[in-house]
C-alpha positions as CSV (number, residue, x, y, z in Angstrom):
1,M,92.6,95.8,101.5
2,N,94.0,95.2,98.2
3,A,97.4,93.4,99.0
4,P,98.5,91.4,96.1
5,D,98.2,87.7,96.8
6,L,101.5,86.1,95.1
7,T,101.3,82.8,96.6
8,P,101.2,79.9,94.1
9,R,97.7,78.0,94.4
10,A,98.8,74.6,94.2
11,A,96.6,71.4,95.0
12,T,98.1,67.8,95.0
13,A,96.2,65.0,93.4
14,P,95.6,61.8,95.6
15,V,98.8,59.6,95.3
16,E,97.8,56.0,94.4
17,A,99.6,53.3,96.1
18,G,103.2,52.6,95.0
19,C,102.9,55.8,92.9
20,G,105.4,58.6,94.0
21,D,104.2,61.4,91.1
22,V,102.7,64.2,92.5
23,T,100.7,66.5,90.2
24,I,101.0,70.1,91.0
25,R,98.2,72.4,89.8
26,Q,98.8,76.2,89.6
27,E,95.6,78.6,89.4
28,R,96.5,81.7,87.5
29,G,94.4,85.2,87.4
30,Q,94.1,88.7,88.5
31,R,94.9,87.8,92.0
32,A,98.7,86.8,91.1
33,V,99.4,90.2,90.0
34,F,99.8,93.8,91.5
35,C,96.9,95.9,91.8
36,G,96.7,99.4,90.0
37,L,98.1,101.4,92.9
38,T,101.7,100.6,92.0
39,G,101.4,102.6,88.9
40,I,102.0,105.4,91.7
41,V,105.7,104.4,91.9
42,W,106.6,105.6,88.5
43,L,104.1,108.2,88.1
44,H,105.0,110.1,91.1
45,R,108.4,110.8,89.6
46,K,107.1,111.8,86.5
47,I,104.7,114.7,87.1
48,Q,107.0,116.6,89.3
49,D,104.2,118.7,91.4
50,A,101.5,116.3,91.7
51,F,100.7,114.1,94.6
52,F,99.2,111.0,95.1
53,L,96.8,110.5,98.3
54,V,95.6,106.7,98.5
55,V,92.2,106.3,100.1
56,G,92.7,102.7,101.9
57,S,94.0,100.4,104.4
58,R,97.3,100.2,106.2
59,T,97.8,97.2,104.0
60,C,97.8,99.7,100.9
61,A,100.3,101.9,102.6
62,H,103.0,98.9,103.2
63,L,102.3,97.8,99.6
64,I,103.2,101.5,98.2
65,Q,105.9,101.9,100.6
66,S,107.6,98.5,99.7
67,A,107.0,98.6,96.1
68,A,108.4,102.4,96.0
69,G,111.6,101.3,98.2
70,V,111.4,105.0,99.5
71,M,113.8,105.6,102.4
72,I,112.4,106.9,105.9
73,F,114.2,110.3,105.4
74,A,112.9,110.9,102.0
75,E,109.8,113.2,101.4
76,P,107.9,111.3,98.7
77,R,104.9,112.7,96.8
78,F,102.3,110.0,98.0
79,A,100.6,109.0,101.0
80,T,97.8,106.8,102.4
81,A,94.6,108.4,104.2
82,I,93.9,105.3,106.1
83,I,90.3,104.0,106.6
84,D,89.6,102.3,110.0
85,E,86.5,100.7,111.7
86,R,85.3,104.0,112.6
87,D,85.0,105.2,109.1
88,L,83.5,101.9,107.8
89,A,80.8,101.8,110.7
90,G,79.8,105.4,109.9
91,I,80.9,106.8,113.5
92,A,83.0,109.1,111.6
93,D,81.9,111.3,108.6
94,M,84.4,110.1,105.9
95,N,84.0,113.0,103.7
96,E,85.1,115.5,106.6
97,E,88.0,113.1,107.5
98,L,89.0,113.4,103.9
99,D,88.6,117.1,103.8
100,R,90.7,117.6,106.9
101,V,93.7,115.4,105.7
102,V,93.7,117.2,102.5
103,R,93.7,120.5,103.8
104,R,96.8,119.5,106.4
105,L,98.7,117.9,103.1
106,I,98.0,121.3,101.1
107,E,99.3,123.2,104.0
108,R,102.2,121.3,104.7
109,R,103.1,121.0,100.8
110,P,102.3,124.4,99.2
111,D,104.2,123.0,96.1
112,I,101.3,120.6,95.1
113,R,99.6,121.7,92.0
114,L,97.7,118.4,90.9
115,L,96.2,115.9,93.9
116,F,95.0,112.6,92.7
117,L,92.7,110.8,95.3
118,V,93.5,107.1,94.5
119,G,90.9,104.8,95.4
120,S,91.9,101.3,96.9
121,C,88.6,99.8,96.7
122,P,85.3,100.4,94.9
123,S,83.1,103.2,96.4
124,E,80.5,100.8,97.4
125,V,83.4,99.0,99.5
126,I,84.7,102.2,101.1
127,K,81.6,103.9,101.3
128,L,83.1,107.1,99.7
129,D,82.5,108.7,96.5
130,L,85.9,109.9,95.6
131,G,84.5,111.2,92.1
132,R,82.6,113.9,94.0
133,A,84.9,114.2,96.7
134,A,87.6,115.6,94.2
135,Q,85.1,117.9,92.6
136,R,84.4,119.3,95.9
137,L,88.1,119.7,97.0
138,S,89.0,120.8,93.4
139,T,86.4,123.8,93.9
140,T,87.7,124.4,97.7
141,F,91.2,124.6,96.5
142,S,90.8,126.2,92.9
143,P,92.9,127.5,91.1
144,D,96.3,126.7,93.2
145,V,95.4,123.1,93.4
146,R,93.5,120.7,90.8
147,V,92.1,117.3,92.4
148,L,91.1,114.5,90.4
149,S,90.4,110.6,91.2
150,Y,90.9,107.4,89.6
151,S,90.6,104.0,91.0
152,G,93.8,101.6,91.8
153,S,91.7,98.8,93.3
154,G,93.0,95.3,92.9
155,I,89.3,94.5,92.5
156,E,88.9,96.7,89.2
157,T,92.4,97.3,88.1
158,T,95.7,95.1,87.6
159,F,99.4,96.2,87.4
160,T,99.5,98.3,84.0
161,Q,95.9,99.5,84.6
162,G,96.9,102.4,87.2
163,E,98.5,104.5,84.9
164,D,96.0,104.3,82.3
165,A,93.1,105.3,84.8
166,C,95.6,108.1,85.8
167,L,95.9,109.3,82.4
168,A,92.5,108.8,81.4
169,A,91.8,111.1,84.4
170,L,93.8,113.8,83.1
171,V,92.5,113.9,79.6
172,P,89.3,115.9,80.3
173,E,91.7,118.7,82.0
174,M,93.3,119.0,78.9
175,P,93.0,122.5,76.9
176,R,91.0,122.5,73.8
177,A,93.0,123.3,71.1
178,E,91.6,125.9,68.4
179,A,89.9,123.9,65.3
180,D,92.3,125.6,62.7
181,A,95.3,124.8,65.0
182,A,98.4,123.4,63.0
183,P,98.6,119.7,63.3
184,A,100.3,118.4,66.6
185,L,101.8,115.0,67.8
186,L,100.9,113.9,71.2
187,V,102.8,110.7,72.8
188,A,100.6,108.9,75.5
189,G,102.4,106.9,78.1
190,A,104.7,107.7,81.2
191,L,108.3,107.7,79.9
192,A,111.5,108.6,81.5
193,D,112.7,112.3,81.1
194,V,115.7,110.8,79.1
195,V,114.1,108.7,76.7
196,E,111.1,111.7,76.2
197,D,114.2,114.1,75.5
198,Q,115.7,111.6,73.1
199,F,112.1,111.2,71.2
200,L,112.0,115.0,71.0
201,R,115.3,115.5,69.5
202,I,114.5,112.4,66.9
203,F,111.1,114.1,66.0
204,S,112.8,117.6,65.6
205,E,115.5,116.2,63.1
206,L,112.5,114.6,61.3
207,G,110.8,117.9,61.1
208,I,108.0,116.8,63.3
209,G,106.1,119.3,65.6
210,P,105.1,120.5,67.8
211,V,105.3,117.5,70.1
212,A,104.0,117.0,73.5
213,F,103.6,114.5,76.0
214,L,100.9,113.1,78.2
215,P,101.6,113.2,81.3
216,A,103.4,116.3,81.1
217,R,106.5,116.9,83.7
218,R,104.3,119.7,85.3
219,A,100.4,119.8,86.1
220,G,100.2,123.3,84.3
221,Q,102.1,122.2,81.1
222,L,99.3,119.8,80.0
223,P,99.1,119.8,76.0
224,A,95.9,121.0,74.1
225,V,94.0,118.5,72.3
226,G,91.6,118.8,69.3
227,P,90.7,117.5,65.9
228,N,94.4,118.2,64.6
229,T,95.8,116.5,67.3
230,R,97.6,113.0,66.3
231,Y,98.4,110.6,69.2
232,L,101.0,107.8,69.4
233,L,100.5,105.2,72.2
234,A,103.9,104.7,74.1
235,Q,102.5,101.8,76.2
236,P,100.4,99.2,75.1
237,F,97.9,99.3,77.8
238,L,96.3,102.8,77.6
239,T,93.0,101.8,76.3
240,D,90.8,104.2,78.4
241,T,93.5,106.8,77.8
242,A,92.9,106.5,74.1
243,K,89.2,106.5,74.1
244,A,89.2,109.7,76.1
245,L,91.7,111.3,73.7
246,E,89.2,110.0,70.7
247,A,86.3,111.6,72.5
248,R,88.3,114.9,72.6
249,G,88.7,114.5,68.9
250,A,92.0,113.2,68.7
251,T,93.5,110.8,65.8
252,R,95.3,107.7,66.5
253,L,98.3,106.9,64.8
254,S,98.2,102.9,64.2
255,A,101.7,101.6,65.0
256,P,103.6,98.7,66.7
257,F,104.9,99.9,70.2
258,P,108.3,101.5,70.6
259,L,110.0,98.2,72.1
260,G,113.1,97.2,70.5
261,V,114.5,98.3,67.3
262,E,112.0,97.2,64.8
263,G,109.0,98.4,66.9
264,T,110.7,101.9,67.5
265,T,111.5,102.1,63.8
266,R,107.9,101.4,62.9
267,W,106.7,103.7,65.4
268,L,108.6,106.6,64.6
269,K,107.6,106.0,61.0
270,A,103.9,106.0,61.6
271,A,104.5,109.5,63.0
272,A,106.8,110.4,60.1
273,D,104.2,109.2,57.4
274,A,101.2,111.3,59.4
275,F,103.4,114.4,58.9
276,D,104.5,113.9,55.4
277,V,108.2,113.4,56.1
278,P,110.2,112.4,53.1
279,E,111.7,109.0,52.9
280,A,115.2,110.4,52.5
281,R,115.1,111.9,56.0
């Protein structure tokens, strides 16, 4: 359905008599990159009790399996609910089919605490409103399992936008911080656990805290957000996440991204300045 087309688009100009030169034209655009579904490859490792259920075609299933490189005896925390001709033709009720798949999944995997329904195409194409389906299923399986949705469609998203859409879907679920809560720092963007631990150590040595990360390692550990929350972006592509955090009252700390020595130093300094850390530290 949304398999990325990585084939270069080339056209050969007419060759004049006696001329051996050939002009190659390569067209570039969104079709030349992976779709947002590929964000699942690192997100499913980060949120340890979450499951990503892609609602799409067999092509989508093959894409995720190939991108993740999961061995056949592994039990990954993602899968594809495959849409076939009966679903698209309206012969089968897609909401009932989805409910059945989700129920079987949760019965088989009782460790799931957060389920993402990830659209591989816009709702108009797959004829299923995943937002409403997520609300319905969340009510059904509450409080044990929270169900959210976002789009990983190749029509609507590119490689990095999948993570942005996922985190933006989490922001409304974050607890509300009290108005008189102490200032807190939030780092937004999926990081490897070892990198996250290193940042926690550095912030602690600087006297900055409390510090939380989005996404959290577990669904039940979402940090609170409010007017006294200051946030740093760990990735440069989290536009929707930033807007959602600011709608909850958080304030962005303007800083370069933590890429390279200079970028990381200035990123840390932005946090230090916001929390009045003396230059000597």
